[in-house]
Structures are given as structure tokens and as C-alpha cells.
C-alpha positions in Angstrom: -40.9 -5.1 -83.5 -37.8 -6.0 -81.5 -34.6 -7.1 -83.2 -32.5 -10.0 -82.1 -30.0 -7.6 -80.6 -32.9 -5.8 -78.7 -34.0 -9.0 -77.1 -30.4 -10.1 -76.3 -29.9 -6.7 -74.6 -33.1 -7.0 -72.7 -32.4 -10.5 -71.4 -28.9 -9.6 -70.1 -30.2 -6.3 -68.6 -33.0 -8.1 -66.7 -30.7 -10.8 -65.3 -28.2 -8.2 -64.3 -30.7 -5.9 -62.6 -32.2 -8.8 -60.7 -28.9 -9.8 -59.1 -27.9 -6.2 -58.4 -31.0 -5.4 -56.5 -30.9 -5.7 -52.7 -33.4 -8.5 -52.4 -33.2 -10.3 -49.0 -32.4 -14.0 -49.2 -31.0 -14.1 -52.7 -27.5 -13.6 -54.0 -27.3 -9.9 -54.4 -25.2 -6.8 -53.9 -25.7 -7.0 -50.1 -24.0 -10.4 -50.0 -23.4 -13.6 -51.8 -25.0 -16.8 -50.5 -26.2 -20.4 -51.1 -22.7 -21.3 -52.4 -23.0 -18.8 -55.3 -21.7 -15.3 -56.0 -23.0 -12.4 -58.1 -20.4 -13.1 -60.9 -22.0 -16.6 -61.4 -25.2 -14.9 -62.3 -23.6 -12.3 -64.6 -21.7 -15.1 -66.5 -25.0 -17.0 -66.8 -26.8 -13.9 -68.2 -24.1 -13.6 -70.9 -24.5 -17.2 -71.7 -28.3 -17.3 -72.2 -28.9 -13.9 -73.8 -28.0 -14.8 -77.4 -29.9 -18.1 -77.2 -33.1 -16.4 -75.8 -32.8 -13.8 -78.6 -32.2 -16.3 -81.4 -35.0 -16.6 -84.0 -36.2 -20.0 -85.1 -35.9 -21.9 -81.9 -38.8 -23.6 -80.1 -39.5 -22.9 -76.5 -38.1 -26.2 -75.5 -34.9 -25.8 -77.5 -34.5 -22.3 -76.1 -34.7 -23.7 -72.5 -32.4 -26.7 -73.1 -29.7 -24.7 -75.0 -29.8 -22.0 -72.4 -29.2 -24.4 -69.5 -26.5 -26.2 -71.5 -24.8 -22.8 -72.1 -25.1 -21.9 -68.4 -23.5 -25.2 -67.3 -20.5 -24.4 -69.6 -19.7 -21.2 -67.6 -20.8 -22.1 -64.0 -21.1 -25.3 -62.1 -24.3 -24.5 -60.2 -28.0 -23.8 -60.9 -28.1 -20.0 -61.2 -31.0 -19.6 -63.6 -33.2 -22.6 -64.4 -36.3 -20.7 -63.2 -35.3 -17.6 -65.2 -34.8 -19.7 -68.3 -38.2 -21.4 -67.9 -39.9 -18.0 -67.6 -37.8 -16.1 -70.2 -38.2 -18.7 -73.0 -41.9 -18.2 -73.8 -41.7 -14.4 -73.3 -38.8 -14.1 -75.7 -40.6 -16.3 -78.2 -43.8 -14.3 -78.0 -42.2 -10.8 -78.1 -40.8 -11.6 -81.5 -44.3 -11.1 -82.9 -45.2 -7.9 -81.0 -45.3 -4.3 -82.1 -46.2 -3.1 -78.6 -46.3 -4.5 -75.1 -50.1 -4.5 -75.2 -49.9 -7.3 -77.8 -47.6 -9.5 -75.6 -50.3 -11.2 -73.4 -52.2 -12.4 -76.5 -49.0 -13.5 -78.3 -47.8 -15.2 -75.1 -51.0 -17.1 -74.8 -50.6 -18.4 -78.4 -47.0 -19.6 -77.6 -48.1 -21.4 -74.4 -51.1 -23.0 -76.1 -49.0 -24.4 -78.8 -46.3 -26.0 -76.6 -45.6 -29.6 -77.7 -44.4 -32.9 -76.3 -41.0 -32.2 -77.8 -40.9 -28.9 -75.8 -41.6 -31.0 -72.7 -38.8 -33.5 -73.6 -36.3 -30.7 -74.0 -37.5 -29.0 -70.8 -37.2 -32.2 -68.7 -33.7 -32.7 -70.0 -32.8 -29.1 -69.1 -34.2 -29.5 -65.6 -32.2 -32.7 -65.0 -29.0 -31.0 -66.4 -29.5 -28.0 -64.1 -29.8 -30.4 -61.1 -32.7 -28.3 -59.6 -33.4 -29.0 -55.9 -36.6 -29.7 -54.1 -38.5 -31.2 -56.9 -39.6 -34.4 -55.1 -40.9 -37.5 -56.8 -44.2 -37.8 -58.7 -46.1 -40.9 -59.6 -46.8 -39.8 -63.1 -44.7 -37.7 -65.5 -41.8 -37.5 -63.1 -38.9 -35.3 -64.2 -36.7 -38.5 -64.4 -38.9 -40.0 -67.1 -39.4 -39.1 -70.7 -42.6 -37.1 -70.9 -45.5 -38.1 -73.1 -47.5 -35.0 -72.6 -47.0 -31.4 -73.8 -45.0 -28.9 -71.8 -48.2 -27.0 -70.9 -49.9 -30.2 -69.7 -46.8 -30.9 -67.6 -46.9 -27.4 -66.1 -50.6 -27.8 -65.4 -49.8 -30.9 -63.3 -47.2 -28.9 -61.3 -49.1 -25.7 -60.9 -50.2 -26.3 -57.3 -46.6 -26.7 -56.1 -44.6 -24.4 -58.3 -45.1 -20.7 -59.1 -43.3 -20.9 -62.4 -45.6 -23.7 -63.6 -48.5 -21.5 -62.5 -47.4 -18.8 -64.9 -47.5 -21.2 -67.9 -51.0 -22.1 -67.0 -52.4 -18.6 -66.2 -50.5 -16.7 -69.0 -48.1 -15.1 -66.5 -50.9 -13.5 -64.5 -48.8 -12.8 -61.4 -46.4 -10.6 -63.5 -49.1 -8.7 -65.3 -51.3 -8.1 -62.2 -48.8 -7.8 -59.3 -45.1 -7.5 -59.9 -45.0 -5.4 -63.0 -47.4 -2.8 -61.6 -45.3 -2.7 -58.4 -42.1 -2.3 -60.3 -43.5 0.4 -62.6 -45.1 2.3 -59.7 -41.8 2.4 -57.8 -39.8 3.5 -60.9 -42.3 6.2 -61.7 -42.1 7.5 -58.2 -38.4 8.1 -58.6 -36.8 5.0 -57.2 -33.7 3.5 -58.9 -34.3 0.3 -60.9 -32.4 -1.6 -58.1 -34.6 -0.3 -55.3 -37.8 -0.6 -57.4 -36.8 -4.2 -58.1 -36.4 -4.8 -54.4 -39.8 -3.3 -53.7 -41.5 -5.5 -56.4 -39.8 -8.5 -54.9 -41.0 -7.8 -51.4 -44.5 -7.0 -52.8 -44.6 -10.4 -54.6 -43.2 -12.2 -51.6 -45.8 -10.6 -49.4 -48.7 -11.8 -51.6 -47.5 -15.3 -52.6 -45.7 -18.0 -50.8 -42.3 -18.8 -52.4 -42.6 -22.3 -53.8 -38.9 -23.0 -53.6 -39.1 -22.5 -49.8 -42.3 -24.5 -49.6 -40.9 -27.4 -51.5 -37.4 -27.5 -50.0 -38.3 -26.6 -46.4 -41.9 -26.1 -45.5 -45.1 -24.2 -46.2 -45.0 -22.9 -42.6 -41.6 -21.4 -43.2 -42.6 -19.9 -46.5 -45.6 -18.3 -44.7 -43.3 -16.7 -42.1 -41.1 -15.3 -44.8 -44.2 -13.9 -46.6 -45.4 -12.3 -43.4 -42.0 -10.6 -42.8 -42.0 -9.3 -46.4 -45.5 -7.9 -45.8 -44.2 -6.0 -42.8 -41.5 -4.4 -44.9 -44.0 -3.5 -47.6 -46.2 -1.7 -45.1 -43.2 0.2 -43.6 -41.9 1.2 -47.0 -45.3 2.4 -48.2 -45.7 4.5 -45.0 -42.3 6.2 -45.4 -42.4 6.4 -49.2 -38.7 5.6 -49.6 -36.9 2.2 -49.8 -33.3 3.1 -49.2 -34.1 4.2 -45.6 -34.8 0.5 -44.9 -31.4 -0.7 -46.1 -30.0 -1.7 -42.7 -33.1 -3.7 -41.8 -33.2 -5.4 -45.2 -29.5 -6.2 -44.9 -30.1 -7.8 -41.4 -33.0 -9.9 -42.8 -30.9 -10.9 -45.7 -28.2 -12.2 -43.3 -30.7 -14.0 -41.2 -32.2 -15.8 -44.2 -28.9 -16.9 -45.6 -27.6 -18.1 -42.2 -30.7 -20.4 -42.2 -30.2 -21.4 -45.9 -33.6 -19.9 -46.7 -33.7 -18.7 -50.4 -36.9 -17.2 -51.9 -35.4 -18.2 -55.3 -38.7 -18.6 -57.2 -39.7 -15.1 -56.3 -36.4 -13.8 -57.6 -37.0 -15.7 -60.9 -40.4 -14.1 -61.2 -38.9 -10.7 -60.6 -36.2 -11.3 -63.3 -39.1 -12.0 -65.7 -40.9 -8.9 -64.5 -37.8 -6.8 -65.3 -37.7 -8.4 -68.8 -41.3 -7.3 -69.4 -40.4 -3.8 -68.2 -37.4 -3.7 -70.6 -39.5 -5.0 -73.5 -42.1 -2.3 -72.9 -39.4 0.4 -72.9 -37.8 -1.0 -76.1 -41.1 -1.4 -77.9 -42.2 2.2 -77.0 -38.9 3.6 -78.1 -39.1 1.7 -81.4 -42.6 2.9 -82.0 -41.5 6.5 -81.2 -38.6 6.2 -83.7 -41.0 4.9 -86.4 -43.5 7.7 -86.0 -40.7 10.3 -86.0 -39.2 8.8 -89.2 -42.7 8.6 -90.8 -43.7 12.2 -89.9 -40.3 13.4 -91.2 -41.2 12.2 -94.7 -44.3 14.4 -94.9 
């Protein structure tokens, strides 16, 4: 089972690796963008890590306190999507001995979300000043919710990829982005380039809901098609770093047009968190067996 310090380390590592990866359209090591810089994301990672790791908090409390901590160190929305995804994962992993147990424990956490979780989450979203949410006739983000957080996410699932994960037990991560990340790392890619590949793979398979909401579905489709072309080229050559110049050019084009596949980046941050949890749990299990065998 992971300790509080293990989870804190995993949260910071995942946030750091996400922003260090050369992911076109996001703030990254290629270039800053969208009125934010890499350091904003590092500061935010430091702010949320201890809260995500703290035992005894509900999912809603974890979300709200993380956003409050973020706003104390940066004056922009660097990580609302990350916080929304990380909170149930960090809650669930506290009960796991192995990564195989996490999907079941995650389902338990999501199924037991409350109205209070929704109240805290709505407050966090308002505080983060998230863009492109629009206005809803029922259970709008400006109102006090009277439904559970899971029910609220179910209402938003068709327009938001993060809400979808709450409803489908993070299926996109388990079935798509984590296998892509793992395959790239196992083939010898650095974590940064493996992260970029998982991001492109995700973007090629699913329209980024931030682009769809803030701009248009047609534009999100064009971005997805371009990502698909990169994935095909990368899989043909077998190496990601040979495409650095082309990815840098696309990154520049996206930022010049204020196009940010931000939800895809959030999902990749959560994918990195799952990867780190898996490594930590495997290492802890190995240490346990070593210690146990040493006594006999």
C-alpha cells in the first residue's frame, strides 16, 4: 500500500512530466503559451501534491483545497482538469496493494460520491475560473448543486471528457492512453517522448472537449486528424524524436491560433499518475517479498 509520501511524490512527478513533454498546443518545453509558462505548472504541482496525498479528505474536499492552494501560487487556471482527475485516483489508491486493484477501488470511490462532493467541486470550478463551460438550464455551475458529483458528471459526459471518466471508471486511461504510454516506455523512449506519443494517440482517437467547447467541434476534428497523421508517421519510423521539428512547427501553429488541447493534456497527466502508481506499488510489493523471504 502506498504511503502519503509515495502519493505526494507521484502527484508531483506526473504533473512535472506532463508539462516537460513536447506536446503540441500545450504549455511545454518547446514553448510557453496561452498566457502561461512552465513554471506556473511546477508551482501548481507543488501546491496540490500534499493535498492529493493527505488521508481523511473526501474527493470534493481534495478538489476544492487543491484549487485553493493553486490560486495562492498562480493567478491562472493551470490544473483544474488535473485536480478533477487526480482526486478520485488518489482517494482510491490509498486502499490498493497493486495496480490491478485500482479499477475496482476507483469504482467504489466514484459510486460513493455525494452532494457535498458536488458542492465542493462546483465551488472549485468557479474559483478556477474555467473557460468554455457555457450555461446549462439545470444544475449550472453557478448554482448550488442538489445532486451528487457523479450525477453531475453524468449530465456533462457528452460535452466533457473529464466528466466521461467519472462515469466510465476512467476507461479512456485504462484502454487507450496508459497502454500507449507503457508501450512507448517499454520500447526505449524517454518518459517525455513516451508522454508525447500517448498524448498524440489520445488526441487522434478522441476530440479534445476543451477545443470543442471553446471553439468548435469542426476545429477539434481537424486537430484530431493532424494528430492521427503524426501517430501514423511515428509508428512507421519507430522513433519520436525524429519528428521534433514537425511537432515544434505544429505547436507554434496551434498557439498562434489560441488552440489548446488542454483536456487531452489533463488526461495524460492522469495517465502518468497511474503509471507512477503502478511502479510504486510494484516496488513496494517487491520490497515486501524480499523482506519476507529474508526472514526464512
